[in-house]
C-alpha positions as a printed Julia matrix, in Angstrom:
334×3 Matrix{Float64}:
 129.33  197.14   73.38
 126.91  200.01   72.92
 124.77  201.26   75.78
 121.51  199.56   76.69
 119.82  202.97   76.45
 120.7   203.28   72.81
 119.26  199.86   72.13
 116.14  200.86   74.03
 115.68  203.77   71.65
 116.02  201.38   68.74
 113.45  199.13   70.4
 110.99  202.0    70.78
 111.32  203.02   67.15
 111.71  199.69   65.39
 110.36  197.23   67.98
 113.26  194.95   67.17
 115.93  194.2    69.76
 118.53  195.54   72.13
 121.97  194.16   72.88
 123.97  192.23   70.36
 121.71  189.26   69.7
 119.54  189.04   66.62
 115.75  189.28   66.62
 114.14  186.09   65.37
 110.88  184.14   65.5
 109.64  180.71   64.61
 107.28  179.8    61.83
 103.54  180.39   61.97
 103.02  177.04   63.75
 103.64  178.57   67.17
 101.74  177.33   70.2
  99.82  179.72   72.42
 101.95  181.19   75.22
 101.19  180.06   78.77
 101.29  181.84   82.11
  99.49  184.63   83.9
  99.99  188.35   83.18
 103.08  189.76   84.91
 104.42  186.29   85.65
 108.08  185.84   84.7
 110.21  182.72   84.34
 113.87  183.36   85.23
 116.25  180.69   83.94
 119.34  180.84   86.13
 121.9   178.5    87.7
 121.93  178.02   91.47
 125.21  179.89   92.3
 124.09  183.01   90.41
 120.56  182.92   91.84
 121.8   182.59   95.42
 124.48  185.24   94.98
 124.59  188.98   94.38
 123.22  188.58   90.85
 120.06  186.86   92.1
 119.63  189.48   94.82
 119.87  192.25   92.23
 117.39  190.61   89.89
 114.87  190.11   92.71
 115.28  193.72   93.86
 114.39  194.91   90.34
 111.68  192.46   89.33
 109.87  192.28   92.67
 110.08  195.97   93.55
 106.64  197.08   94.81
 104.31  198.71   92.29
 103.58  202.33   93.18
 100.02  203.54   93.69
  98.51  200.43   95.26
  97.21  200.23   98.82
  99.01  196.93   99.4
 102.46  195.6    98.57
 102.57  193.88   95.16
 105.66  193.21   93.0
 106.18  194.34   89.42
 106.45  190.67   88.43
 105.7   187.31   90.0
 109.06  185.59   89.55
 109.37  181.83   89.05
 112.94  180.6    88.83
 114.01  177.38   87.07
 117.37  175.76   86.41
 118.64  175.69   82.81
 118.28  171.89   82.92
 114.58  172.31   83.69
 113.92  174.76   80.88
 111.8   172.58   78.64
 108.26  171.58   77.73
 105.67  174.0    79.19
 108.32  176.33   80.61
 109.52  177.25   77.14
 105.96  178.25   76.24
 105.71  180.85   78.98
 104.75  184.38   77.95
 107.71  186.07   79.73
 111.17  184.48   79.99
 114.48  185.9    81.23
 117.6   183.77   80.68
 120.67  184.62   82.75
 124.08  183.33   81.61
 127.55  183.84   83.08
 130.1   183.07   80.38
 133.8   184.06   80.79
 134.2   184.09   77.01
 131.86  187.08   76.74
 133.81  190.36   76.81
 131.14  192.5    78.51
 127.47  192.3    79.52
 124.92  192.13   76.75
 121.14  191.78   76.59
 119.06  190.42   73.73
 115.3   190.45   73.23
 113.43  187.96   71.06
 109.72  187.7    70.38
 107.56  184.62   69.79
 110.58  182.35   69.97
 108.89  179.27   71.43
 105.25  180.41   71.61
 103.05  183.39   70.81
 102.77  186.05   72.16
 106.06  185.75   74.0
 109.1   187.77   74.98
 112.44  186.1    75.71
 115.22  188.19   77.21
 118.77  186.86   77.44
 121.17  188.52   79.87
 124.78  187.44   79.41
 128.07  188.57   80.91
 131.58  187.39   81.82
 131.09  187.51   85.62
 128.39  187.94   88.24
 129.93  191.26   89.28
 129.78  192.68   85.74
 126.12  191.68   85.4
 125.24  193.2    88.78
 126.82  196.5    87.73
 125.04  196.34   84.35
 121.66  195.71   85.96
 122.13  198.5    88.49
 122.67  200.92   85.61
 119.82  199.65   83.42
 117.14  198.45   85.83
 114.53  200.9    84.49
 115.08  199.77   80.9
 114.73  196.1    81.84
 111.36  196.73   83.53
 110.23  198.91   80.63
 110.8   196.22   78.0
 109.04  193.53   80.04
 106.1   195.76   80.98
 105.71  196.97   77.41
 105.34  193.37   76.26
 102.41  192.96   78.66
 100.9   196.26   77.56
 101.15  195.33   73.89
  99.18  192.15   74.58
  96.32  194.14   76.09
  96.38  196.59   73.19
  96.42  193.79   70.64
  93.45  192.07   72.27
  91.46  195.31   72.46
  92.06  196.12   68.8
  91.21  192.59   67.64
  88.17  192.08   69.86
  86.58  195.43   70.75
  83.07  195.65   72.14
  81.33  197.15   69.11
  78.41  198.54   71.12
  80.64  200.41   73.58
  82.93  201.6    70.77
  79.96  203.06   68.87
  78.42  204.57   72.0
  81.64  206.36   73.02
  82.28  207.55   69.47
  78.8   209.08   69.2
  78.97  210.7    72.62
  82.56  211.95   72.84
  83.82  211.9    69.25
  86.79  209.64   70.01
  87.68  206.15   68.86
  88.01  203.75   71.78
  88.51  200.01   71.29
  87.09  198.92   74.64
  87.98  195.22   75.09
  85.16  192.72   75.35
  83.89  191.98   78.85
  83.14  195.55   79.89
  79.49  196.6    80.28
  77.69  199.95   80.24
  76.49  200.94   83.7
  75.32  204.58   83.45
  75.27  207.23   80.72
  74.38  210.93   80.47
  75.27  213.79   78.13
  78.75  214.42   79.57
  79.42  211.19   81.44
  79.58  207.45   80.91
  80.39  204.69   83.42
  81.59  201.28   82.24
  82.82  198.35   84.32
  83.94  194.74   84.23
  82.49  192.88   87.2
  84.1   189.83   88.78
  82.82  187.69   91.68
  85.15  189.43   94.16
  86.37  192.47   92.26
  85.26  195.39   90.1
  87.38  196.91   87.36
  85.88  200.03   85.86
  86.31  203.44   84.32
  84.23  206.52   83.66
  84.66  209.17   80.99
  83.54  212.76   81.38
  83.96  216.07   79.61
  83.38  219.74   80.42
  84.25  223.08   78.77
  87.9   224.12   78.74
  88.29  227.73   79.85
  92.04  227.95   80.46
  95.08  226.38   82.09
  93.52  226.81   85.52
  91.28  223.87   84.61
  94.33  221.59   84.61
  95.75  222.14   88.1
  95.76  219.37   90.68
  93.08  221.13   92.69
  90.81  221.74   89.69
  91.16  218.2    88.36
  90.48  216.7    91.8
  87.37  218.86   92.18
  86.15  217.79   88.73
  86.81  214.17   89.59
  84.77  214.4    92.78
  81.91  216.05   90.91
  81.63  213.25   88.36
  82.63  210.38   90.66
  79.64  211.27   92.84
  77.48  209.84   90.03
  78.83  206.37   90.84
  76.66  205.08   93.68
  77.92  203.11   96.64
  76.29  200.03   98.14
  74.06  201.9   100.6
  71.54  204.72  100.21
  73.22  208.11   99.91
  76.7   206.67   99.35
  78.89  207.58   96.37
  82.5   207.59   95.17
  84.89  210.36   96.24
  88.65  210.97   96.12
  90.33  209.9    99.35
  91.81  212.9   101.15
  94.27  210.94  103.32
  96.86  211.16  100.51
  97.01  213.87   97.87
  96.93  212.33   94.36
 100.21  212.22   92.45
 100.23  214.59   89.47
 102.35  214.25   86.34
 102.24  215.24   82.68
 103.39  213.21   79.69
 102.95  213.02   75.93
 101.52  210.07   74.05
 101.64  210.21   70.24
 102.1   213.97   70.43
  99.14  214.6    72.74
  99.66  216.1    76.2
  98.05  214.17   79.04
  97.83  214.75   82.77
  97.84  211.75   85.08
  96.37  211.72   88.58
  97.09  208.63   90.66
  95.66  208.08   94.1
  92.95  206.39   96.12
  89.18  206.57   96.17
  86.68  206.1    98.98
  82.91  205.83   99.22
  81.14  208.62  101.09
  78.86  207.26  103.83
  80.14  203.7   103.46
  83.28  201.57  103.72
  84.79  200.87  100.31
  87.9   202.05   98.53
  90.83  201.26   96.29
  93.33  202.74   93.83
  92.51  204.93   90.84
  94.35  206.54   87.95
  92.9   209.22   85.68
  94.13  210.61   82.37
  93.08  214.09   81.24
  93.66  215.98   78.0
  92.11  218.9    76.13
  90.13  217.93   73.04
  91.03  220.86   70.8
  88.37  219.87   68.27
  85.61  220.61   70.8
  87.55  222.82   73.25
  86.56  220.53   76.11
  88.46  218.76   78.87
  88.36  214.99   78.34
  89.07  212.57   81.21
  89.08  208.8    81.5
  89.16  207.77   85.16
  89.99  204.15   86.03
  89.45  202.43   89.38
  89.71  199.0    90.99
  87.78  197.5    93.88
  89.31  194.22   95.03
  89.32  193.95   98.82
  90.35  190.27   98.95
  92.52  189.84   95.85
  95.65  191.51   94.42
  95.0   194.68   92.44
  98.09  195.01   90.23
  96.83  193.19   87.16
  93.45  194.94   87.27
  95.14  198.35   87.44
  97.69  197.56   84.74
  94.97  196.5    82.32
  93.06  199.73   82.99
  96.22  201.79   82.45
  96.63  200.17   79.05
  93.19  201.37   77.94
  94.66  204.8    77.25
  96.57  203.31   74.29
  93.26  202.24   72.73
  91.91  205.81   72.56
  92.5   208.08   69.56
  91.23  211.54   68.74
  90.25  212.55   65.19
  93.05  215.08   64.8
  95.7   212.57   65.93
  94.88  209.83   63.43
  97.77  208.88   61.25
 100.37  210.66   63.38
């Protein structure tokens, strides 16, 4: 049996499957998938769920999400017995089947899409013993989370590309020269020559982002200190609830700093917490910065969530996915 990692590489390139099972879908008469984002149905017998295998699965799937100011799991796990896997359960958006079968030589994982509904991912984890599956999961826990989280991300991307807000897309294109399929529901709040603030308001939460640019003068512009200072400069344009209040970067914890490449473009991620100067508000933020070589300017999209009474994970995840809906002229077709 070839390594899960190799199959993950195949998945990234071909978006097909990993493990030994075949990729397959139903006909076009598929029902709409049910369930909330980041909700996962685990189909597993009682002995496995109450044993070491269940403990390992829970430790992976319910591990706390980093960067939130409260404890929230990667997935909300709902477990059902194989005998109860029918009707609405089969239509769930995320399904993980766990099978212990002595006739199987070694652990194997398969991924199938739109098997019972659409959009849907169905993972099947199969092995000869509980112990072999525990060892397999310990070695490949990151890959398991990646495949499940990518399925959720792809849904956000697909919705944004199918149903963009045409006004916001045109406004951002004219102002910053980038294509951005902002999903419907977001509204323009404030705009100036080098700054735009857009948010999606809920009764008890706010999910927003702001984009800003400034001249690129050298690598010193991309340090943690320089990016934090730039963030505070532009975040101050977002007013708080009281006179003289505005958004700032919380200084209790230094933001996490990392670099990564997406479709060949180098990005810098800052992840931390924001506060409101002269008032009492706050929450998590994540910003993505790159250099637009066409204009020789620093380009940043900064995303934040305010949700004092409700969980923040799904709001933040959806904002993180916005980066995949942005493209620069020179990167088209790559």
